[in-house]
N, C-alpha and C positions, 0 to 999 in steps of 0.2 A: 780893652782890646780895641785898637783903632784900625788895624789892618787884619787882613784874612790870616788866621793862624795856621801853621802847618798841620796837616792831618796827622793824628797819632796812629793812623792805620795804613798798612797792615802791622799787626803785632802777634806774637806767639806767646802763649802762656798755658801751663798745665795741659799740654797736648791739644790745645785749641787754637784756631786761627781766628783773630778779630780782624775783620776787613769791612770797607766801605760796601754798602749794599748796591746791587745791580739790578736791572730790569728783570733778569731771570729769577731773582730772589722773591719778587712781589707775590706770586701765587703761593709759594711755600709759606711765607710769612702770613699771608691772609688766612690760610688754613688753620694755623694754630692760634693766631692772634684773635680770631673769632670763635674759638672753641670755648664752649660753656664752662669747662673745667678750669681753663686758663684764666677766663674772665671772672671767675667767682669773687675774687677779692680786688678786682680793678674797678676804678670809677668809671672809665669809658669802656662799657661792655660790648660794644660793637663798633666796628669800623667799616665804613663804606669802601668797597673795593677801589673805586676811582680816587677816593680821598687818600686812601693808604698809598696807592701807586704814586700820586702827586707828592705825598709827604716823603715817601722813601726816595723818590728820584731827586728830590730837592737837597738831600743831605749832603752829598759831595760838594756842593756849591755854597752851602750855608756858611755864614761867618759865626753862627752860634750853635748849630746842631752838629755834634760830633758822635752821633749814634752809630752803631756798628752791627753787622751780622756776625753771629758766632757759629763757627764751622768746626765739625770733628770728622776726620777722615773723609772729607769732601762732602759732608751732608750738613745742611743748615740745621742747627739744634737750638738756636735761641737768637735773641736780639738784646743788645745793650743799648741804653738811652743815656746820652750825656748832653745836657744843654748848658750852655754858658749864659749866666744871668747876672744881673746887677745886684750887688748886695744893698742892703738898706742903709739909709744914712740921710744927712742933711743935703740940701742942694749943693752940687759941686762935688759930690763924693766920687771916687774912682768907679768906672763902669767896667763891666765884663770881668769881674774878679772872682765870681763865685760859680759853682757847678751844682747841677741837679742830676742825680743818677737814678736809674731804675733798669729792670731786666724782666725778660720773660723767656721761659724755657719751653721748648716743644714737648708736648705730651709723649711719654715713653722715654724721656731722657732725664727725668727728674731724679734727685737723691744721688747723683754720682759727682757732685762738685761743679757742675757747669755754672750755676748761678753765683756761687762764691768766687770762682775763677773769674767770672764776668765782672763782678763787682770790684775785684782787685785790679783787673784790666782797666776798668773805667777810672779808678783812682790813680792808677799809674799815668793814664792819659791826661787826667786833669792836672795833676801835680807835676809830673815829670816831663810832660811835652808842652802843655798849655800854660803852665806856670800860674795856675789858680791859686787863691789864697784859702778857699773854704769850699767844701763840698757837702751837700746835704741830700738826704733820701728819706722817704716816709713809707710806712707800712701800716696796714690794718693790724691792730694788736692781736687779733685772732689768727692771723696769718703767720703761724709759728715758724714755718719754714723760711719765710722771708725775713723775719726778725733774726733768726739764727744766721742767716747769710750775712746781714749787714753787721752783725756782731763778730762773725768769724773774719769778715773782710778788714776788721779793725776800727770800725766806726763806734762812736759812743752815742748812747741814747741821751738826747738833749730835752726832749718834751714828751709829755703824755697828755693828749687832748681827749676828754671824756665826751662821748657821744658826739664826735665831731663829723662822722661820715654816715651818709644814708645808704643802706644796703636794701635792695628791693625785697629780699627774702628774710633777712635778719633784723631789719630795723636800723636804729642808730648804733653805730659801733665806735669803739675807741681807735684813735690813730696815734702812733708813735713816730717821732722824728728822730733821725740819727744825723750826725755831723762829724766832720774831721777837718782840722785845719792843717795847712801845709806843713807847719812845724811839728805836728803831731803824727804825720804820716811816716810810716817806716815801710820802705820798699821791701816787698816780699820777693826773695830771689825766684827767678823763673827756672823751674827745673829743666 
């Protein structure tokens, strides 16, 4: 990607609105992003308010960060992360061809399909709008809900790393990696 790609947002899917974040979203995002329950399986377990504000406000102008706020009925219920990255290879390989996705759901809104819809919206943005060739995601193996989300979104398990992540309460945990190529992606119709 040599020039600024078009934003894939706003988009609608499964009764949700996916849009670029605004200054008004920062306080809500901070509330649940620093929630201990939300952070249980996250590597970055606390976010400084000023740093989060800076990161969120930089998204609309970033050539590589296509993260979005997830809204249902006017309420922020999650956030999706989509970073455009370079694939591995020898010097001179194409750049900006791959994506890395993730998501976080606001407490009280889990278990109703928001994370799966977000993962699908991120894949749609990556392949359908940004034209990426490959998208990856990672999860703690013990985070069964996130593993289910990635599988329901159509991604395939590609790796299992034994004792790859340190957890301050649980010790060394296994991590699983999921991936999908553009030619494997099947667009799920938006209801």
